[in-house]
C-alpha positions as CSV (number, residue, x, y, z in Angstrom):
1,M,16.6,13.8,7.4
2,K,14.4,14.9,10.7
3,K,16.8,18.3,11.0
4,T,15.8,18.7,7.2
5,F,12.4,18.5,7.7
6,S,11.9,20.3,11.0
7,L,10.1,23.1,9.2
8,V,7.3,20.8,8.8
9,L,4.2,20.0,10.8
10,A,5.2,16.7,13.6
11,A,1.2,15.8,12.2
12,T,2.8,14.8,8.7
13,L,5.2,12.2,10.5
14,S,8.6,12.2,9.2
15,I,7.4,11.7,6.2
16,S,6.1,15.3,5.5
17,L,9.3,16.1,4.7
18,I,9.4,13.8,1.9
19,L,7.8,16.3,-0.1
20,A,11.0,18.6,0.0
21,G,11.9,18.5,-3.2
22,C,9.2,16.8,-5.5
23,G,10.0,19.1,-8.0
24,G,10.6,16.9,-11.0
25,G,8.0,19.0,-12.8
26,T,7.6,21.9,-14.8
27,Q,8.4,25.4,-12.8
28,T,7.6,28.6,-14.8
29,K,6.8,32.2,-13.1
30,S,3.3,32.6,-12.5
31,S,1.6,36.1,-12.3
32,N,1.4,37.4,-8.4
33,E,-2.4,37.2,-8.4
34,G,-3.7,33.7,-6.8
35,Q,-0.1,32.5,-5.4
36,A,0.1,31.0,-2.2
37,A,2.6,30.9,0.2
38,G,6.1,29.1,-0.8
39,E,8.2,29.9,-3.4
40,E,6.4,33.4,-5.1
41,G,6.1,32.4,-8.6
42,K,7.1,29.2,-9.5
43,T,4.9,26.4,-10.0
44,Y,5.3,22.4,-9.9
45,T,4.3,19.6,-11.8
46,F,4.8,16.5,-9.9
47,K,4.9,12.9,-11.2
48,L,2.9,9.9,-9.4
49,A,2.5,6.3,-11.1
50,H,1.0,3.1,-9.2
51,I,-0.1,-0.1,-10.3
52,T,-3.6,-0.3,-9.9
53,Q,-6.5,0.6,-12.1
54,P,-8.0,4.4,-12.1
55,T,-11.6,2.7,-10.0
56,H,-8.7,1.6,-7.3
57,I,-8.4,3.4,-3.5
58,W,-5.2,4.4,-4.6
59,H,-5.9,6.2,-7.8
60,K,-8.4,7.7,-5.9
61,T,-6.5,8.6,-3.1
62,A,-3.4,10.8,-5.8
63,D,-6.6,12.4,-7.4
64,K,-7.3,13.8,-3.5
65,F,-3.4,14.6,-3.1
66,N,-3.9,16.3,-6.5
67,E,-7.2,18.3,-5.6
68,E,-5.6,19.1,-2.2
69,L,-1.9,20.2,-3.6
70,K,-4.2,22.5,-6.2
71,A,-5.9,24.3,-3.8
72,R,-3.0,24.7,-1.0
73,S,-0.8,26.2,-3.5
74,N,-3.7,28.6,-5.2
75,G,-3.0,26.7,-8.4
76,R,0.8,26.6,-8.2
77,M,1.2,22.6,-7.4
78,K,-0.4,19.8,-9.4
79,V,0.1,16.5,-9.8
80,E,-0.2,14.2,-13.0
81,T,-0.6,10.4,-12.1
82,F,0.3,7.8,-14.5
83,P,-1.7,4.6,-13.2
84,A,-1.8,0.5,-14.1
85,G,1.7,-0.2,-14.8
86,Q,2.1,2.7,-17.5
87,L,5.4,3.7,-16.3
88,G,6.6,0.0,-16.0
89,A,6.3,-2.9,-13.2
90,E,6.9,-1.5,-9.8
91,K,10.8,-2.6,-9.9
92,D,11.0,0.6,-12.4
93,M,8.9,3.1,-10.8
94,V,11.4,2.9,-7.6
95,Q,14.1,3.2,-9.7
96,Q,12.8,6.2,-11.5
97,L,11.7,7.8,-8.2
98,E,15.8,6.8,-6.9
99,T,17.1,9.1,-10.1
100,G,14.5,11.8,-9.9
101,T,12.8,10.9,-13.2
102,L,9.6,9.8,-10.6
103,D,8.6,13.1,-7.9
104,F,6.0,10.0,-5.8
105,G,5.6,6.5,-6.1
106,I,2.2,4.5,-4.2
107,I,4.5,1.1,-4.2
108,T,2.8,-2.8,-3.1
109,N,4.4,-3.4,0.8
110,A,5.0,-6.8,-0.8
111,Y,6.9,-4.9,-3.9
112,M,9.0,-3.1,-0.8
113,S,9.2,-6.4,1.7
114,T,11.8,-7.5,-1.6
115,R,14.6,-4.8,-1.4
116,S,14.4,-3.9,3.0
117,E,13.3,-6.6,5.1
118,E,11.4,-4.8,8.0
119,F,8.4,-4.4,5.0
120,N,7.6,-7.9,6.3
121,A,6.0,-6.8,9.3
122,W,2.8,-6.1,7.8
123,F,2.8,-9.6,6.6
124,M,3.0,-11.5,9.7
125,P,0.1,-13.7,9.7
126,F,-3.4,-13.0,12.2
127,L,-1.5,-9.5,13.4
128,F,-5.0,-7.1,12.3
129,S,-8.1,-8.5,12.5
130,D,-9.8,-6.1,10.2
131,I,-8.6,-3.5,8.2
132,E,-9.4,-0.5,11.4
133,K,-6.9,-2.0,12.9
134,A,-3.9,-1.9,10.3
135,V,-4.9,1.5,9.2
136,A,-4.2,2.6,13.4
137,A,-1.1,1.3,13.1
138,R,0.3,3.1,10.4
139,N,0.5,5.9,13.1
140,S,3.1,3.3,15.8
141,T,6.3,3.5,16.2
142,A,7.3,1.1,15.0
143,A,5.6,1.3,11.1
144,K,7.2,4.9,10.8
145,K,10.6,3.6,11.6
146,I,10.3,1.5,9.2
147,L,9.0,4.6,6.5
148,D,12.8,6.3,8.2
149,G,14.9,3.5,6.6
150,L,14.1,3.9,3.3
151,S,16.3,7.8,3.5
152,N,19.4,5.0,2.9
153,Q,18.2,4.7,0.1
154,G,17.4,8.4,-1.6
155,L,13.4,7.6,-1.2
156,V,11.3,9.1,1.7
157,G,8.6,6.7,3.1
158,M,5.5,9.2,3.4
159,D,2.8,7.0,4.7
160,Y,0.8,3.8,4.4
161,I,-2.5,3.8,2.3
162,F,-4.8,0.6,3.0
163,A,-6.5,-1.6,0.6
164,G,-8.6,-3.9,3.0
165,N,-6.8,-6.9,4.7
166,R,-6.0,-10.0,2.4
167,H,-8.5,-12.5,1.8
168,I,-8.7,-16.1,0.3
169,L,-10.7,-16.3,-3.3
170,M,-11.2,-20.0,-4.6
171,K,-12.7,-22.0,-7.0
172,S,-13.9,-25.2,-5.7
173,T,-13.4,-24.7,-1.6
174,T,-14.4,-22.3,1.2
175,V,-11.7,-22.3,3.7
176,T,-12.1,-23.4,7.2
177,K,-8.5,-24.7,8.5
178,P,-5.2,-24.7,6.6
179,E,-5.5,-28.8,5.6
180,D,-8.2,-27.2,3.1
181,L,-5.4,-25.0,0.9
182,K,-3.1,-28.1,1.5
183,G,-1.2,-28.6,-2.3
184,K,-3.6,-25.6,-3.6
185,K,-1.3,-23.3,-6.3
186,I,-2.2,-20.0,-4.7
187,R,-1.5,-17.2,-6.8
188,I,0.2,-13.8,-4.4
189,L,3.1,-11.8,-4.9
190,G,6.2,-11.8,-4.3
191,S,6.8,-11.2,-0.8
192,P,9.3,-12.8,1.1
193,S,7.2,-13.3,4.4
194,I,4.0,-13.8,2.4
195,Q,5.7,-17.2,0.3
196,D,7.1,-18.2,4.1
197,F,3.3,-18.0,5.1
198,W,1.4,-20.3,2.4
199,K,4.6,-22.8,2.5
200,A,4.2,-23.0,6.3
201,V,0.0,-23.1,5.3
202,G,1.3,-26.7,2.8
203,A,-0.4,-24.9,-0.7
204,G,1.9,-24.1,-3.4
205,P,2.6,-20.5,-3.6
206,T,2.5,-19.4,-7.5
207,P,4.0,-15.8,-8.3
208,M,1.9,-14.5,-10.8
209,P,1.9,-11.1,-12.6
210,L,-1.8,-9.4,-11.6
211,P,-2.3,-9.0,-15.5
212,E,-2.6,-13.1,-16.0
213,V,-4.7,-14.1,-12.9
214,Y,-8.0,-13.7,-14.5
215,T,-7.4,-16.2,-17.1
216,A,-4.9,-18.7,-15.1
217,L,-7.9,-18.9,-12.5
218,Q,-10.6,-19.5,-15.9
219,T,-8.8,-22.6,-16.8
220,G,-7.5,-23.8,-13.8
221,V,-3.9,-23.2,-13.9
222,I,-4.1,-21.6,-10.0
223,D,-6.9,-22.7,-7.6
224,G,-7.4,-19.7,-5.9
225,I,-5.7,-16.3,-5.1
226,D,-4.6,-14.0,-2.4
227,I,-6.1,-10.7,-2.0
228,D,-7.8,-8.0,-0.7
229,L,-11.7,-6.9,-1.6
230,D,-10.9,-3.5,-3.5
231,A,-8.8,-5.8,-6.3
232,L,-11.0,-8.7,-6.3
233,M,-14.1,-6.2,-7.3
234,T,-11.9,-3.7,-9.9
235,E,-10.5,-7.5,-11.3
236,K,-13.9,-8.7,-11.5
237,Y,-12.0,-12.7,-10.6
238,Y,-15.5,-13.7,-8.7
239,E,-16.7,-14.5,-12.1
240,T,-14.1,-17.4,-12.3
241,A,-13.9,-18.5,-8.7
242,K,-16.9,-18.3,-6.7
243,N,-15.7,-18.9,-3.2
244,F,-14.6,-17.0,-0.6
245,T,-13.1,-16.5,2.5
246,L,-12.9,-13.9,4.9
247,T,-10.2,-14.2,6.6
248,N,-8.3,-11.0,7.5
249,H,-4.8,-13.4,7.6
250,M,-2.9,-10.3,6.2
251,A,-2.8,-6.4,6.0
252,W,-1.8,-4.9,2.7
253,P,-1.0,-1.7,2.4
254,G,0.8,0.5,-0.6
255,V,3.8,2.7,0.4
256,V,3.5,6.3,-0.8
257,I,7.4,7.4,-1.7
258,A,8.7,10.4,-2.2
259,N,12.7,11.5,-4.4
260,K,14.3,12.7,-1.2
261,T,16.9,15.1,-3.1
262,K,14.1,17.1,-4.9
263,L,11.5,16.9,-2.0
264,E,14.7,18.3,0.1
265,A,15.1,21.3,-3.1
266,L,11.8,22.5,-2.5
267,S,11.4,25.3,0.4
268,P,10.3,25.1,3.8
269,E,7.0,26.4,2.5
270,D,5.8,24.3,-0.1
271,Q,7.5,21.4,2.0
272,K,4.4,22.6,4.3
273,I,1.8,22.6,1.7
274,V,2.9,19.3,-0.4
275,A,3.3,17.4,3.5
276,E,-0.3,18.5,4.6
277,A,-1.7,17.9,1.1
278,M,-0.5,14.2,1.2
279,K,-1.2,13.7,4.8
280,T,-4.8,14.7,4.0
281,A,-5.6,12.4,0.9
282,V,-4.1,9.5,2.5
283,D,-6.0,10.0,5.7
284,W,-9.5,10.4,3.2
285,G,-8.0,7.5,1.3
286,N,-8.2,4.7,4.3
287,K,-11.3,6.2,5.6
288,E,-12.8,5.0,2.1
289,S,-11.1,2.0,2.4
290,I,-12.8,1.1,5.9
291,N,-16.1,2.0,4.0
292,L,-15.4,0.0,0.9
293,E,-14.3,-2.9,2.3
294,K,-18.2,-3.8,3.2
295,Q,-19.3,-2.5,0.3
296,N,-17.4,-4.4,-1.3
297,L,-18.2,-7.5,0.6
298,D,-22.1,-6.3,0.3
299,N,-21.4,-5.7,-3.3
300,L,-19.6,-9.7,-4.0
301,K,-23.0,-10.9,-2.7
302,T,-24.6,-9.3,-5.4
303,K,-22.3,-11.7,-8.2
304,G,-23.0,-14.9,-6.9
305,A,-20.3,-15.8,-4.7
306,T,-20.2,-18.2,-1.8
307,V,-18.9,-15.6,0.8
308,S,-17.9,-16.7,4.6
309,E,-15.6,-16.1,7.4
310,L,-13.2,-17.7,9.4
311,S,-14.5,-19.1,12.3
312,N,-11.2,-20.8,13.8
313,N,-8.2,-18.8,13.6
314,D,-6.5,-20.9,16.2
315,S,-6.6,-23.2,13.4
316,F,-3.6,-21.0,12.0
317,K,-1.3,-20.8,15.3
318,A,1.3,-23.2,14.5
319,V,1.3,-21.1,11.3
320,R,1.4,-17.6,12.7
321,D,3.7,-18.2,15.9
322,E,6.2,-19.9,13.5
323,L,7.0,-16.8,10.8
324,Y,6.3,-14.4,14.2
325,T,9.4,-16.1,15.9
326,K,11.3,-16.3,12.2
327,Y,11.1,-12.9,11.5
328,S,10.9,-11.4,15.0
329,S,14.6,-11.9,14.9
330,N,14.1,-8.3,13.0
331,A,14.1,-5.9,16.0
332,L,11.4,-3.7,13.7
333,I,9.6,-6.5,12.6
334,K,9.8,-7.6,16.7
335,E,8.3,-3.6,17.9
336,L,5.5,-3.7,14.9
337,I,4.1,-7.2,16.6
338,Q,4.8,-6.6,20.3
339,E,3.1,-2.7,19.5
340,N,0.0,-4.5,17.5
341,Q,-0.2,-8.7,18.3
342,N,-3.7,-9.1,20.8
343,K,-5.3,-5.4,20.6
């Protein structure tokens, strides 16, 4: 894969090469006027899908990618985005990426961790004290190796786009120590390491589709949720649960993925355009996520929520060490921990 993508800028990570053949859309002849460097006359309409709402930073990043593609190709390239699971659940999206009916996807790291154990590295508890540190870790050696592993699945891992760190929203209590969560039903996404974390805490991890969460909180089917601030505000969960604890207990990346075969079909010049457009968009999106973390927290306070900050991370030390030990049997997870612990 690296040889194939050698013409793509090194700054774009190996993922730049990803874009080598995203020509899943239409290709037509265009006039000579306004053509960019690349395969003269060819136009591309790519397809990109994700599960978040149009107000979410991941969708805004997709829009930025489209903007960059158009500008860098002089209008020869654009992307059509399908938000909010319009093309199916993430399992369906990844299958479409594998077959080439979908060109790009922003897939939650939680789902990817069910396919490749290495992605559990991002869910090691209390590894990143804030979103800035998590974003910086996307350029670490281990993070890039994890993306490179997708090549074996006919996919290209391009980058990571974050949506804030994970925190805890509860109906009836703030969180100061693991004992506050014992026996509580907490809605989670079904990642192995996320389930292991909540079991070690003593809670009852409850996987549940996103559309069911609001009512489940409202009716008391669940006691709380593991959530990032962007999704919390987008889905208005503060209307049904008022006790928010800023814990930063896990990072929350989305994995930017492309179809490998179709990307490799692009000319070297067009590979470079796509790679640079995506990197610019993701860089922008991650900066926005950092800014939104504070803005969303301030907005949450105006909604009547009780906001507190976990002041004693050491109370979770036994839980943290248990998961680090268990998952360090995977060399890449161990490497990501070692590269980022105590930073």
